[in-house]
Residue, then its C-alpha position, 0 to 999 in steps of 0.5 A: m886140268a893140270e899143265l902137261g910137261e914137255a915130255d907129255e906134250a911131245e908124246l901127245q903131239r906125236l900121237v896126234a900126228a900119228e892119228q892124222q897120218k892114219a886118217q890121211f891114209t884111210a882117206q887115200v884108200h877110200h879115194f883109191m877104191e872109188l877110182c878102181w870101182d869107177k874104172c872097172v865096174e860098169k854095171p853092178g850085179n850079183r857076180l863079177d865077170s872075169r873082165t871086172e875081176n881082172c881089172l880090180s885085181s890089177c888095180v889093187d896090185r898097182f895100189i899095193d906096188t905104189t904103197l910099197a914103193i912109197t913106204n920104202r922111200f920113206a924108210q930110206i929118208v927116215q934112215k938117212g935122217g937118223q944117221 
């Protein structure tokens, strides 16, 4: 196998880091879904009752709000670092 140039190696490292971030985010989403399920669903059935539906909706809303806050904070950090 041919040796990678510096630019190729840097690109490969960037791609690996991006895939690791995606995998970590996916794992966090799955963990969060488990938490919402455990918190909101007392007994699985064919339909969700209104309490369960409201609980899941609220749980997802909190997750989205938190994700947006974290994303905005990272964007601020990156922007400050790029100046």
